[in-house]
N, CA, C and O atoms as a printed pandas DataFrame, in Angstrom:
     atom_number atom_name residue_name chain_id  residue_number  x_coord  y_coord  z_coord
0              1         N          MET        A               1   91.812   99.866   68.479
1              2        CA          MET        A               1   91.977   99.802   70.161
2              3         C          MET        A               1   90.999   99.071   70.856
3              4         O          MET        A               1   89.783   98.928   70.728
4              5         N          HIS        A               2   92.152   98.500   71.893
5              6        CA          HIS        A               2   91.549   97.777   72.929
6              7         C          HIS        A               2   90.518   97.591   73.506
7              8         O          HIS        A               2   89.702   98.413   73.091
8              9         N          HIS        A               3   90.010   96.826   74.397
9             10        CA          HIS        A               3   89.000   97.119   75.509
10            11         C          HIS        A               3   89.922   97.315   76.878
11            12         O          HIS        A               3   90.806   96.519   77.195
12            13         N          PRO        A               4   89.565   98.539   77.663
13            14        CA          PRO        A               4   90.742   98.612   79.444
14            15         C          PRO        A               4   90.286   97.677   80.012
15            16         O          PRO        A               4   89.148   97.207   80.009
16            17         N          ILE        A               5   90.930   97.472   80.372
17            18        CA          ILE        A               5   91.543   96.502   81.432
18            19         C          ILE        A               5   91.806   97.197   82.939
19            20         O          ILE        A               5   92.686   98.023   83.180
20            21         N          GLN        A               6   91.102   96.811   83.626
21            22        CA          GLN        A               6   91.241   97.624   85.239
22            23         C          GLN        A               6   91.723   96.387   86.196
23            24         O          GLN        A               6   91.403   95.202   86.281
24            25         N          ILE        A               7   92.615   97.212   86.851
25            26        CA          ILE        A               7   93.687   96.420   87.848
26            27         C          ILE        A               7   93.530   97.706   89.064
27            28         O          ILE        A               7   94.121   98.752   89.333
28            29         N          GLY        A               8   92.338   96.913   89.604
29            30        CA          GLY        A               8   92.122   97.984   91.260
30            31         C          GLY        A               8   91.334   99.137   90.208
31            32         O          GLY        A               8   90.736   99.165   89.133
32            33         N          LYS        A               9   91.714   99.920   91.155
33            34        CA          LYS        A               9   91.543  101.650   90.587
34            35         C          LYS        A               9   91.939  102.062   88.889
35            36         O          LYS        A               9   91.522  102.993   88.199
36            37         N          ILE        A              10   92.862  101.010   88.582
37            38        CA          ILE        A              10   93.783  101.612   87.353
38            39         C          ILE        A              10   93.210  101.100   86.056
39            40         O          ILE        A              10   92.682   99.989   86.028
40            41         N          SER        A              11   93.275  101.722   85.176
41            42        CA          SER        A              11   92.751  101.387   83.864
42            43         C          SER        A              11   94.315  101.906   82.968
43            44         O          SER        A              11   95.093  102.852   83.093
44            45         N          ILE        A              12   94.223  100.700   82.048
45            46        CA          ILE        A              12   94.748  100.485   81.359
46            47         C          ILE        A              12   94.282   99.878   79.651
47            48         O          ILE        A              12   93.895   98.717   79.518
48            49         N          THR        A              13   94.366  100.642   78.683
49            50        CA          THR        A              13   93.897  100.464   77.175
50            51         C          THR        A              13   95.041  100.640   76.419
51            52         O          THR        A              13   95.797  101.609   76.479
52            53         N          PHE        A              14   95.155   99.550   75.616
53            54        CA          PHE        A              14   95.678   99.684   74.775
54            55         C          PHE        A              14   95.775  100.103   73.191
55            56         O          PHE        A              14   94.990   99.589   72.395
56            57         N          LEU        A              15   96.757  101.046   72.757
57            58        CA          LEU        A              15   96.380  101.517   71.657
58            59         C          LEU        A              15   96.919  100.624   70.204
59            60         O          LEU        A              15   96.393  100.324   69.133
60            61         N          GLN        A              16   98.101  100.431   70.771
61            62        CA          GLN        A              16   98.475   99.140   69.753
62            63         C          GLN        A              16   99.478   97.873   70.261
63            64         O          GLN        A              16  100.671   97.996   70.535
64            65         N          SER        A              17   98.973   97.077   70.296
65            66        CA          SER        A              17  100.241   95.602   71.071
66            67         C          SER        A              17  101.679   95.262   70.221
67            68         O          SER        A              17  102.181   95.648   69.165
68            69         N          ARG        A              18  102.018   94.378   71.229
69            70        CA          ARG        A              18  103.176   93.837   70.450
70            71         C          ARG        A              18  102.341   92.684   69.298
71            72         O          ARG        A              18  103.045   91.782   68.844
72            73         N          HIS        A              19  101.133   92.740   68.943
73            74        CA          HIS        A              19  100.944   91.680   67.927
74            75         C          HIS        A              19  100.387   92.756   66.795
75            76         O          HIS        A              19  100.525   92.265   65.674
76            77         N          GLU        A              20   99.967   93.698   66.770
77            78        CA          GLU        A              20   99.950   94.780   65.685
78            79         C          GLU        A              20  100.973   95.021   65.294
79            80         O          GLU        A              20  101.045   95.193   64.077
80            81         N          THR        A              21  102.300   95.157   66.151
81            82        CA          THR        A              21  103.627   95.805   65.734
82            83         C          THR        A              21  104.632   95.151   65.266
83            84         O          THR        A              21  105.648   95.558   64.701
84            85         N          GLY        A              22  104.223   93.914   65.585
85            86        CA          GLY        A              22  105.042   92.552   65.026
86            87         C          GLY        A              22  106.337   92.530   66.080
87            88         O          GLY        A              22  107.462   92.280   65.648
88            89         N          GLY        A              23  106.096   92.814   67.507
89            90        CA          GLY        A              23  106.857   93.066   68.471
90            91         C          GLY        A              23  107.814   94.345   68.743
91            92         O          GLY        A              23  108.356   94.510   69.836
92            93         N          ALA        A              24  107.943   95.064   67.863
93            94        CA          ALA        A              24  108.791   96.249   68.204
94            95         C          ALA        A              24  108.268   96.968   69.189
95            96         O          ALA        A              24  109.231   97.520   69.721
96            97         N          PHE        A              25  106.906   97.399   69.953
97            98        CA          PHE        A              25  106.440   98.471   70.652
98            99         C          PHE        A              25  104.757   97.686   71.398
99           100         O          PHE        A              25  103.934   96.893   70.942
100          101         N          ASP        A              26  104.889   98.436   72.717
101          102        CA          ASP        A              26  103.724   98.422   73.033
102          103         C          ASP        A              26  103.108  100.047   73.287
103          104         O          ASP        A              26  103.696  101.058   73.668
104          105         N          LEU        A              27  102.122   99.892   73.023
105          106        CA          LEU        A              27  101.526  101.627   73.536
106          107         C          LEU        A              27  100.424  101.269   74.328
107          108         O          LEU        A              27   99.562  100.641   73.713
108          109         N          PHE        A              28  100.135  101.556   75.884
109          110        CA          PHE        A              28   98.819  101.874   75.942
110          111         C          PHE        A              28   98.625  102.983   76.884
111          112         O          PHE        A              28   99.445  103.348   77.727
112          113         N          GLU        A              29   97.483  103.479   76.667
113          114        CA          GLU        A              29   96.775  104.465   78.216
114          115         C          GLU        A              29   97.116  103.991   79.397
115          116         O          GLU        A              29   97.492  102.825   79.524
116          117         N          LEU        A              30   97.047  104.650   80.187
117          118        CA          LEU        A              30   97.511  104.155   81.628
118          119         C          LEU        A              30   96.614  105.215   82.388
119          120         O          LEU        A              30   96.746  106.333   81.891
120          121         N          ILE        A              31   95.783  105.172   83.404
121          122        CA          ILE        A              31   94.667  106.495   84.507
122          123         C          ILE        A              31   94.719  105.660   85.346
123          124         O          ILE        A              31   94.333  104.536   85.667
124          125         N          VAL        A              32   95.591  106.910   85.770
125          126        CA          VAL        A              32   95.419  106.426   87.805
126          127         C          VAL        A              32   94.653  107.425   88.435
127          128         O          VAL        A              32   94.977  108.601   88.268
128          129         N          PRO        A              33   93.466  107.064   89.294
129          130        CA          PRO        A              33   92.755  108.009   89.477
130          131         C          PRO        A              33   93.610  108.638   91.295
131          132         O          PRO        A              33   94.471  107.884   91.749
132          133         N          PRO        A              34   93.368  109.567   91.879
133          134        CA          PRO        A              34   93.462  109.948   92.852
134          135         C          PRO        A              34   93.750  109.003   94.084
135          136         O          PRO        A              34   92.745  108.403   94.466
136          137         N          ASN        A              35   94.803  108.767   94.721
137          138        CA          ASN        A              35   95.428  108.110   95.474
138          139         C          ASN        A              35   95.373  106.523   95.131
139          140         O          ASN        A              35   95.321  105.578   95.918
140          141         N          ALA        A              36   95.395  106.522   94.034
141          142        CA          ALA        A              36   95.637  104.922   93.468
142          143         C          ALA        A              36   97.430  104.839   93.153
143          144         O          ALA        A              36   98.121  105.822   92.890
144          145         N          PHE        A              37   97.862  103.601   93.248
145          146        CA          PHE        A              37   98.800  103.433   93.206
146          147         C          PHE        A              37   99.118  102.504   92.678
147          148         O          PHE        A              37   98.216  101.719   92.388
148          149         N          LEU        A              38  100.932  102.042   92.196
149          150        CA          LEU        A              38  101.583  100.805   92.076
150          151         C          LEU        A              38  102.112  100.533   92.659
151          152         O          LEU        A              38  103.233  100.802   92.230
152          153         N          ASN        A              39  102.233   99.821   94.072
153          154        CA          ASN        A              39  102.824   99.520   95.244
154          155         C          ASN        A              39  103.690   98.439   95.445
155          156         O          ASN        A              39  103.891   97.996   96.576
156          157         N          VAL        A              40  104.304   97.903   94.286
157          158        CA          VAL        A              40  105.108   96.978   93.607
158          159         C          VAL        A              40  106.250   97.339   93.081
159          160         O          VAL        A              40  106.315   96.959   91.912
160          161         N          PRO        A              41  107.474   98.088   93.542
161          162        CA          PRO        A              41  108.604   98.558   92.893
162          163         C          PRO        A              41  108.926   97.168   92.208
163          164         O          PRO        A              41  108.889   96.054   92.730
164          165         N          HIS        A              42  109.341   97.605   90.550
165          166        CA          HIS        A              42  109.732   96.342   90.025
166          167         C          HIS        A              42  110.650   97.122   88.840
167          168         O          HIS        A              42  110.960   98.312   88.797
168          169         N          LEU        A              43  110.989   95.989   87.850
169          170        CA          LEU        A              43  111.652   96.589   87.056
170          171         C          LEU        A              43  111.805   95.610   85.740
171          172         O          LEU        A              43  112.002   94.404   85.891
172          173         N          HIS        A              44  111.737   96.005   84.890
173          174        CA          HIS        A              44  111.544   95.206   83.532
174          175         C          HIS        A              44  112.993   94.908   82.744
175          176         O          HIS        A              44  113.631   95.801   82.187
176          177         N          ARG        A              45  113.393   93.542   82.789
177          178        CA          ARG        A              45  114.533   92.768   82.476
178          179         C          ARG        A              45  114.465   93.032   81.005
179          180         O          ARG        A              45  115.398   93.711   80.577
180          181         N          ASP        A              46  113.701   92.704   80.269
181          182        CA          ASP        A              46  113.812   92.918   78.455
182          183         C          ASP        A              46  113.418   94.350   77.695
183          184         O          ASP        A              46  113.384   94.352   76.465
184          185         N          TYR        A              47  113.112   95.601   78.460
185          186        CA          TYR        A              47  112.353   96.367   77.831
186          187         C          TYR        A              47  112.266   97.292   78.129
187          188         O          TYR        A              47  111.903   97.194   79.301
188          189         N          ASP        A              48  112.375   98.624   77.806
189          190        CA          ASP        A              48  112.462   99.977   78.108
190          191         C          ASP        A              48  110.753  100.645   78.354
191          192         O          ASP        A              48  109.741  100.380   77.704
192          193         N          GLU        A              49  110.904  101.479   79.407
193          194        CA          GLU        A              49  109.670  102.610   79.207
194          195         C          GLU        A              49  109.565  103.625   78.913
195          196         O          GLU        A              49  110.455  104.360   79.341
196          197         N          THR        A              50  108.625  104.193   78.164
197          198        CA          THR        A              50  108.737  105.659   78.063
198          199         C          THR        A              50  107.185  106.337   78.504
199          200         O          THR        A              50  106.142  105.983   77.954
200          201         N          ILE        A              51  107.262  107.476   79.708
201          202        CA          ILE        A              51  105.839  107.915   79.597
202          203         C          ILE        A              51  105.717  109.072   79.665
203          204         O          ILE        A              51  106.418  109.963   80.142
204          205         N          PHE        A              52  104.706  109.047   79.122
205          206        CA          PHE        A              52  104.039  110.430   78.182
206          207         C          PHE        A              52  103.123  111.370   79.093
207          208         O          PHE        A              52  102.012  110.854   79.218
208          209         N          GLY        A              53  103.203  112.227   79.569
209          210        CA          GLY        A              53  102.350  113.009   80.622
210          211         C          GLY        A              53  101.355  113.506   79.756
211          212         O          GLY        A              53  101.661  114.243   78.819
212          213         N          LEU        A              54   99.558  112.990   80.108
213          214        CA          LEU        A              54   98.746  113.781   79.260
214          215         C          LEU        A              54   98.089  114.478   80.251
215          216         O          LEU        A              54   98.540  115.612   80.416
216          217         N          ASN        A              55   97.066  114.134   81.044
217          218        CA          ASN        A              55   96.397  114.707   82.103
218          219         C          ASN        A              55   97.094  114.903   83.456
219          220         O          ASN        A              55   98.166  114.302   83.521
220          221         N          GLY        A              56   96.764  115.568   84.508
221          222        CA          GLY        A              56   97.102  115.296   85.647
222          223         C          GLY        A              56   98.427  115.019   86.036
223          224         O          GLY        A              56   99.329  115.261   85.234
224          225         N          ILE        A              57   98.676  114.561   87.114
225          226        CA          ILE        A              57  100.262  114.692   87.674
226          227         C          ILE        A              57  100.205  113.403   88.281
227          228         O          ILE        A              57   99.303  113.049   89.040
228          229         N          ALA        A              58  101.372  112.570   87.870
229          230        CA          ALA        A              58  101.887  111.379   88.298
230          231         C          ALA        A              58  102.829  111.322   89.037
231          232         O          ALA        A              58  103.739  112.028   88.602
232          233         N          THR        A              59  103.148  110.688   90.215
233          234        CA          THR        A              59  104.588  110.768   90.584
234          235         C          THR        A              59  105.410  109.852   90.725
235          236         O          THR        A              59  105.418  109.463   91.894
236          237         N          TRP        A              60  106.251  109.214   89.949
237          238        CA          TRP        A              60  107.060  108.169   89.847
238          239         C          TRP        A              60  108.244  107.858   90.868
239          240         O          TRP        A              60  108.549  108.896   91.455
240          241         N          THR        A              61  108.864  106.972   91.194
241          242        CA          THR        A              61  109.597  106.529   92.033
242          243         C          THR        A              61  110.700  105.660   91.250
243          244         O          THR        A              61  110.322  104.533   90.927
244          245         N          ILE        A              62  111.947  106.009   90.916
245          246        CA          ILE        A              62  112.474  105.442   90.083
246          247         C          ILE        A              62  113.881  105.907   90.830
247          248         O          ILE        A              62  114.382  106.939   91.276
248          249         N          ASP        A              63  114.251  104.313   90.669
249          250        CA          ASP        A              63  115.628  104.407   91.570
250          251         C          ASP        A              63  115.645  104.646   93.219
251          252         O          ASP        A              63  116.729  104.551   93.794
252          253         N          GLY        A              64  114.320  104.987   94.055
253          254        CA          GLY        A              64  114.398  105.617   94.817
254          255         C          GLY        A              64  114.109  107.551   94.401
255          256         O          GLY        A              64  113.184  108.158   94.941
256          257         N          THR        A              65  114.447  107.793   94.047
257          258        CA          THR        A              65  113.930  109.326   93.610
258          259         C          THR        A              65  112.581  109.362   92.993
259          260         O          THR        A              65  112.287  108.563   92.104
260          261         N          GLN        A              66  111.719  110.293   93.444
261          262        CA          GLN        A              66  110.703  110.511   93.091
262          263         C          GLN        A              66  110.476  111.932   92.041
263          264         O          GLN        A              66  110.793  113.110   92.203
264          265         N          VAL        A              67  109.796  111.230   90.941
265          266        CA          VAL        A              67  109.769  112.354   89.688
266          267         C          VAL        A              67  108.317  112.566   89.378
267          268         O          VAL        A              67  107.650  111.609   88.987
268          269         N          GLN        A              68  107.709  113.912   89.544
269          270        CA          GLN        A              68  106.764  114.034   88.751
270          271         C          GLN        A              68  106.601  114.258   87.009
271          272         O          GLN        A              68  107.534  114.664   86.316
272          273         N          VAL        A              69  105.424  113.959   86.544
273          274        CA          VAL        A              69  105.249  114.007   85.392
274          275         C          VAL        A              69  104.367  114.731   85.099
275          276         O          VAL        A              69  103.463  114.526   85.909
276          277         N          HIS        A              70  104.090  115.461   84.414
277          278        CA          HIS        A              70  102.913  116.781   84.286
278          279         C          HIS        A              70  102.624  116.240   82.918
279          280         O          HIS        A              70  103.249  115.328   82.377
280          281         N          PRO        A              71  101.564  116.931   82.396
281          282        CA          PRO        A              71  101.155  117.158   80.840
282          283         C          PRO        A              71  102.212  117.677   80.128
283          284         O          PRO        A              71  102.875  118.674   80.417
284          285         N          GLY        A              72  102.334  116.942   79.176
285          286        CA          GLY        A              72  103.331  117.371   78.586
286          287         C          GLY        A              72  105.133  116.845   78.634
287          288         O          GLY        A              72  106.038  117.086   77.836
288          289         N          GLN        A              73  105.131  116.462   79.260
289          290        CA          GLN        A              73  106.984  115.834   80.216
290          291         C          GLN        A              73  106.622  114.599   79.762
291          292         O          GLN        A              73  105.485  114.179   79.548
292          293         N          GLN        A              74  107.995  113.880   79.589
293          294        CA          GLN        A              74  108.399  112.663   79.175
294          295         C          GLN        A              74  109.329  112.295   80.167
295          296         O          GLN        A              74  109.924  113.145   80.830
296          297         N          LEU        A              75  109.556  110.634   80.369
297          298        CA          LEU        A              75  110.102  110.056   81.163
298          299         C          LEU        A              75  110.617  109.210   80.690
299          300         O          LEU        A              75  109.849  108.310   80.351
300          301         N          GLU        A              76  111.666  109.045   80.480
301          302        CA          GLU        A              76  112.280  107.303   80.695
302          303         C          GLU        A              76  112.596  106.509   81.686
303          304         O          GLU        A              76  112.970  106.803   82.821
304          305         N          ILE        A              77  112.424  105.480   81.195
305          306        CA          ILE        A              77  112.606  104.298   82.299
306          307         C          ILE        A              77  113.679  103.136   81.765
307          308         O          ILE        A              77  113.141  102.354   80.980
308          309         N          PRO        A              78  114.604  102.958   81.939
309          310        CA          PRO        A              78  115.653  102.474   80.946
310          311         C          PRO        A              78  115.320  100.740   81.706
311          312         O          PRO        A              78  114.942  100.532   82.859
312          313         N          ARG        A              79  115.577   99.813   80.746
313          314        CA          ARG        A              79  115.311   98.263   81.206
314          315         C          ARG        A              79  116.318   97.815   82.422
315          316         O          ARG        A              79  117.537   97.727   82.274
316          317         N          GLY        A              80  115.877   97.645   83.197
317          318        CA          GLY        A              80  116.851   97.456   84.830
318          319         C          GLY        A              80  116.548   98.326   85.523
319          320         O          GLY        A              80  117.257   98.535   86.507
320          321         N          THR        A              81  115.501   99.079   85.302
321          322        CA          THR        A              81  115.954  100.559   86.589
322          323         C          THR        A              81  114.371  100.170   87.142
323          324         O          THR        A              81  113.328  100.091   86.494
324          325         N          VAL        A              82  114.637   99.954   88.664
325          326        CA          VAL        A              82  113.062   99.614   89.779
326          327         C          VAL        A              82  112.388  101.485   90.005
327          328         O          VAL        A              82  112.708  102.599   90.418
328          329         N          HIS        A              83  111.357  100.755   89.415
329          330        CA          HIS        A              83  110.218  101.898   89.308
330          331         C          HIS        A              83  109.184  101.750   89.532
331          332         O          HIS        A              83  108.817  100.806   88.831
332          333         N          SER        A              84  107.877  102.330   90.487
333          334        CA          SER        A              84  107.044  102.510   90.737
334          335         C          SER        A              84  106.276  103.534   90.311
335          336         O          SER        A              84  106.950  104.154   89.488
336          337         N          TYR        A              85  104.402  104.416   90.543
337          338        CA          TYR        A              85  104.143  105.194   90.647
338          339         C          TYR        A              85  102.707  104.814   91.701
339          340         O          TYR        A              85  102.254  103.762   92.153
340          341         N          THR        A              86  102.159  106.785   91.832
341          342        CA          THR        A              86  101.119  107.241   92.380
342          343         C          THR        A              86  100.679  108.118   91.913
343          344         O          THR        A              86  101.471  108.675   91.151
344          345         N          ASN        A              87   99.577  108.647   91.994
345          346        CA          ASN        A              87   98.891  109.916   91.925
346          347         C          ASN        A              87   98.184  110.670   93.430
347          348         O          ASN        A              87   97.026  110.568   93.834
348          349         N          LEU        A              88   99.201  111.342   93.972
349          350        CA          LEU        A              88   98.869  111.984   95.047
350          351         C          LEU        A              88   98.136  113.601   95.137
351          352         O          LEU        A              88   98.109  114.567   95.899
352          353         N          HIS        A              89   97.467  113.069   93.539
353          354        CA          HIS        A              89   96.452  114.817   93.634
354          355         C          HIS        A              89   95.021  114.514   93.444
355          356         O          HIS        A              89   94.566  113.391   93.663
356          357         N          SER        A              90   94.377  115.410   93.076
357          358        CA          SER        A              90   93.126  115.455   93.283
358          359         C          SER        A              90   92.157  114.797   91.874
359          360         O          SER        A              90   91.137  114.121   91.740
360          361         N          GLY        A              91   93.245  115.506   90.919
361          362        CA          GLY        A              91   92.255  114.670   89.778
362          363         C          GLY        A              91   93.531  113.533   89.491
363          364         O          GLY        A              91   94.682  113.394   89.905
364          365         N          ALA        A              92   92.623  112.812   88.533
365          366        CA          ALA        A              92   93.277  111.213   87.448
366          367         C          ALA        A              92   94.518  112.058   86.563
367          368         O          ALA        A              92   94.654  113.127   85.968
368          369         N          ALA        A              93   95.386  110.720   86.929
369          370        CA          ALA        A              93   96.744  111.175   85.935
370          371         C          ALA        A              93   96.553  110.073   84.995
371          372         O          ALA        A              93   96.319  108.870   85.109
372          373         N          ARG        A              94   96.785  111.134   83.735
373          374        CA          ARG        A              94   96.543  110.369   82.360
374          375         C          ARG        A              94   98.020  109.980   81.658
375          376         O          ARG        A              94   98.837  110.900   81.612
376          377         N          MET        A              95   98.320  108.989   81.241
377          378        CA          MET        A              95   99.803  108.696   80.732
378          379         C          MET        A              95   99.733  108.137   79.540
379          380         O          MET        A              95   98.676  107.518   79.416
380          381         N          MET        A              96  100.588  108.083   78.372
381          382        CA          MET        A              96  100.798  106.845   77.496
382          383         C          MET        A              96  101.921  106.562   77.629
383          384         O          MET        A              96  102.910  107.287   77.518
384          385         N          CYS        A              97  101.826  105.130   77.958
385          386        CA          CYS        A              97  103.002  104.394   78.265
386          387         C          CYS        A              97  103.442  103.732   77.081
387          388         O          CYS        A              97  102.521  103.299   76.388
388          389         N          LEU        A              98  105.174  103.438   76.451
389          390        CA          LEU        A              98  105.331  102.907   75.517
390          391         C          LEU        A              98  106.483  102.179   75.837
391          392         O          LEU        A              98  107.517  102.695   76.260
392          393         N          LEU        A              99  106.253  100.565   75.570
393          394        CA          LEU        A              99  107.537   99.778   75.835
394          395         C          LEU        A              99  108.400   99.392   74.363
395          396         O          LEU        A              99  107.890   99.733   73.295
396          397         N          THR        A             100  109.418   98.835   74.374
397          398        CA          THR        A             100  110.306   98.805   73.342
398          399         C          THR        A             100  111.055   98.006   73.722
399          400         O          THR        A             100  111.646   98.353   74.745
400          401         N          PRO        A             101  111.339   96.925   73.293
401          402        CA          PRO        A             101  110.507   96.121   72.075
402          403         C          PRO        A             101  109.105   95.999   72.722
403          404         O          PRO        A             101  108.980   96.520   73.831
404          405         N          GLY        A             102  108.074   95.402   72.195
405          406        CA          GLY        A             102  106.982   95.133   72.689
406          407         C          GLY        A             102  107.032   93.922   73.197
407          408         O          GLY        A             102  107.541   93.067   72.472
408          409         N          LEU        A             103  106.709   93.647   74.078
409          410        CA          LEU        A             103  106.892   92.004   74.633
410          411         C          LEU        A             103  105.913   91.395   75.305
411          412         O          LEU        A             103  105.685   90.196   75.142
412          413         N          VAL        A             104  105.132   92.259   76.248
413          414        CA          VAL        A             104  104.025   91.640   77.285
414          415         C          VAL        A             104  102.365   91.518   76.808
415          416         O          VAL        A             104  101.508   90.669   77.050
416          417         N          GLY        A             105  102.349   93.035   75.861
417          418        CA          GLY        A             105  100.747   92.862   75.224
418          419         C          GLY        A             105  100.061   93.021   76.403
419          420         O          GLY        A             105  100.501   92.934   77.550
420          421         N          PRO        A             106   98.517   93.353   75.883
421          422        CA          PRO        A             106   97.567   92.978   76.648
422          423         C          PRO        A             106   97.469   91.662   78.201
423          424         O          PRO        A             106   97.128   91.682   79.383
424          425         N          GLU        A             107   97.994   90.705   77.225
425          426        CA          GLU        A             107   97.891   89.476   78.365
426          427         C          GLU        A             107   98.496   90.088   79.666
427          428         O          GLU        A             107   97.785   90.281   80.653
428          429         N          TYR        A             108   99.645   90.349   79.648
429          430        CA          TYR        A             108  100.211   90.419   81.214
430          431         C          TYR        A             108   99.142   91.045   81.809
431          432         O          TYR        A             108   98.568   90.364   82.659
432          433         N          PHE        A             109   98.699   92.178   81.600
433          434        CA          PHE        A             109   97.811   93.278   82.193
434          435         C          PHE        A             109   96.628   92.077   82.768
435          436         O          PHE        A             109   96.601   91.900   83.986
436          437         N          ARG        A             110   95.901   91.465   82.106
437          438        CA          ARG        A             110   94.865   90.660   81.982
438          439         C          ARG        A             110   94.953   89.519   82.934
439          440         O          ARG        A             110   94.028   89.171   83.669
440          441         N          GLU        A             111   96.169   88.942   82.870
441          442        CA          GLU        A             111   96.680   87.959   84.004
442          443         C          GLU        A             111   96.710   88.660   85.390
443          444         O          GLU        A             111   96.350   88.317   86.517
444          445         N          LEU        A             112   97.311   89.841   84.837
445          446        CA          LEU        A             112   97.654   90.281   86.458
446          447         C          LEU        A             112   96.161   90.895   87.505
447          448         O          LEU        A             112   95.945   90.876   88.717
448          449         N          ALA        A             113   95.491   91.320   86.496
449          450        CA          ALA        A             113   93.775   91.566   86.746
450          451         C          ALA        A             113   93.639   90.800   87.888
451          452         O          ALA        A             113   93.825   90.913   89.099
452          453         N          THR        A             114   93.051   89.564   86.680
453          454        CA          THR        A             114   93.168   88.268   87.106
454          455         C          THR        A             114   93.520   87.588   88.693
455          456         O          THR        A             114   92.746   87.141   89.540
456          457         N          ALA        A             115   94.791   87.700   88.694
457          458        CA          ALA        A             115   95.357   87.413   89.989
458          459         C          ALA        A             115   95.143   88.516   91.203
459          460         O          ALA        A             115   95.277   88.237   92.394
460          461         N          LEU        A             116   94.758   89.919   90.648
461          462        CA          LEU        A             116   94.796   90.502   91.747
462          463         C          LEU        A             116   93.195   91.324   92.158
463          464         O          LEU        A             116   92.975   91.947   93.196
464          465         N          ASN        A             117   92.260   91.107   91.057
465          466        CA          ASN        A             117   90.971   91.144   91.306
466          467         C          ASN        A             117   89.877   90.269   92.096
467          468         O          ASN        A             117   88.762   90.364   92.608
468          469         N          ALA        A             118   91.418   88.914   91.751
469          470        CA          ALA        A             118   90.226   87.722   92.613
470          471         C          ALA        A             118   89.739   87.880   94.085
471          472         O          ALA        A             118   90.341   88.586   94.894
472          473         N          GLU        A             119   88.512   87.116   94.404
473          474        CA          GLU        A             119   87.852   87.061   96.132
474          475         C          GLU        A             119   89.010   86.831   96.994
475          476         O          GLU        A             119   90.010   86.204   96.645
476          477         N          GLY        A             120   88.837   87.333   98.061
477          478        CA          GLY        A             120   90.230   87.061   99.003
478          479         C          GLY        A             120   91.186   87.565   98.778
479          480         O          GLY        A             120   91.260   88.518   98.003
480          481         N          PRO        A             121   92.323   86.988   99.488
481          482        CA          PRO        A             121   93.426   87.826   99.720
482          483         C          PRO        A             121   93.949   87.600   98.361
483          484         O          PRO        A             121   93.388   86.710   97.722
484          485         N          PRO        A             122   94.846   88.189   97.837
485          486        CA          PRO        A             122   96.238   88.385   96.678
486          487         C          PRO        A             122   96.609   87.157   96.746
487          488         O          PRO        A             122   96.951   86.678   97.827
488          489         N          ASP        A             123   96.608   86.278   95.362
489          490        CA          ASP        A             123   97.462   85.697   95.407
490          491         C          ASP        A             123   98.625   85.452   94.688
491          492         O          ASP        A             123   98.797   85.110   93.518
492          493         N          ILE        A             124   99.632   85.765   95.885
493          494        CA          ILE        A             124  100.764   86.486   95.457
494          495         C          ILE        A             124  101.861   85.676   95.125
495          496         O          ILE        A             124  102.887   86.307   94.870
496          497         N          VAL        A             125  101.927   84.531   95.061
497          498        CA          VAL        A             125  102.272   82.887   94.207
498          499         C          VAL        A             125  101.836   83.510   92.903
499          500         O          VAL        A             125  102.788   84.023   92.315
500          501         N          GLY        A             126  100.789   83.608   92.335
501          502        CA          GLY        A             126  100.241   83.715   91.080
502          503         C          GLY        A             126  100.987   85.221   90.677
503          504         O          GLY        A             126  101.906   85.250   89.858
504          505         N          ILE        A             127  100.654   86.033   91.119
505          506        CA          ILE        A             127  101.433   87.440   90.396
506          507         C          ILE        A             127  102.481   87.384   90.337
507          508         O          ILE        A             127  103.048   88.054   89.474
508          509         N          SER        A             128  103.497   86.268   91.540
509          510        CA          SER        A             128  104.714   86.759   90.894
510          511         C          SER        A             128  104.925   85.538   89.543
511          512         O          SER        A             128  105.618   85.781   88.555
512          513         N          GLN        A             129  104.521   84.830   89.659
513          514        CA          GLN        A             129  104.385   83.844   88.708
514          515         C          GLN        A             129  103.977   84.444   87.242
515          516         O          GLN        A             129  104.508   83.812   86.328
516          517         N          VAL        A             130  103.265   85.375   86.883
517          518        CA          VAL        A             130  102.649   86.304   85.938
518          519         C          VAL        A             130  103.812   87.165   85.592
519          520         O          VAL        A             130  104.316   87.098   84.470
520          521         N          MET        A             131  104.300   88.048   86.598
521          522        CA          MET        A             131  105.612   88.807   86.597
522          523         C          MET        A             131  106.484   88.384   86.069
523          524         O          MET        A             131  106.721   88.778   84.927
524          525         N          ALA        A             132  107.344   87.373   86.712
525          526        CA          ALA        A             132  108.319   86.535   86.323
526          527         C          ALA        A             132  107.762   86.253   84.142
527          528         O          ALA        A             132  108.164   86.849   83.142
528          529         N          ARG        A             133  107.200   85.621   84.232
529          530        CA          ARG        A             133  106.412   84.842   82.387
530          531         C          ARG        A             133  106.895   86.157   81.736
531          532         O          ARG        A             133  107.474   86.021   80.658
532          533         N          TYR        A             134  106.735   87.529   82.266
533          534        CA          TYR        A             134  106.637   88.381   81.431
534          535         C          TYR        A             134  108.041   89.718   81.159
535          536         O          TYR        A             134  108.252   90.669   80.408
536          537         N          GLY        A             135  108.822   88.896   82.490
537          538        CA          GLY        A             135  110.303   89.563   82.319
538          539         C          GLY        A             135  110.069   90.833   83.328
539          540         O          GLY        A             135  110.731   91.834   83.052
540          541         N          VAL        A             136  109.226   90.905   84.436
541          542        CA          VAL        A             136  108.938   91.850   85.486
542          543         C          VAL        A             136  109.390   91.393   86.630
543          544         O          VAL        A             136  108.883   90.434   87.211
544          545         N          THR        A             137  110.347   92.022   87.031
545          546        CA          THR        A             137  111.046   91.314   88.599
546          547         C          THR        A             137  110.690   92.392   89.554
547          548         O          THR        A             137  111.060   93.566   89.524
548          549         N          PRO        A             138  109.733   91.668   90.602
549          550        CA          PRO        A             138  109.362   92.724   92.002
550          551         C          PRO        A             138  110.786   93.081   92.425
551          552         O          PRO        A             138  111.684   92.315   92.075
552          553         N          SER        A             139  111.165   94.468   93.342
553          554        CA          SER        A             139  112.264   94.259   94.129
554          555         C          SER        A             139  111.552   95.457   95.301
555          556         O          SER        A             139  110.777   96.410   95.234
556          557         N          GLY        A             140  112.440   94.655   96.496
557          558        CA          GLY        A             140  112.713   95.286   97.382
558          559         C          GLY        A             140  111.309   94.556   98.263
559          560         O          GLY        A             140  111.065   94.893   99.422
């Protein structure tokens, strides 16, 4: 298991990365505390994402439609689908995220964390460059 990566309040911990799976998949735990969110709707150009709800409830917006993911539920996000997420509840939402094929690894999230967690205003150009390098396109 890899060390947790903090992006704001959100925690990402890789269980298997593209490096261990020969590029077949990336698998990580995503923990979103109450009132935390990813406020950048985006799409993945070259990989699909599957979300497995473990604890709490996360609200995902998929092509403009809100979907709640409860423990034991699964959500498929095909490549090219605009999505974002939030936690509107009082407990943390914990999910497993599977990216197929594995193209980003922990490097993507570490680079984003560096760009987002820096002192001062967010480096929008730097964030956009990181996203583009890993096939992530902001939308809206």
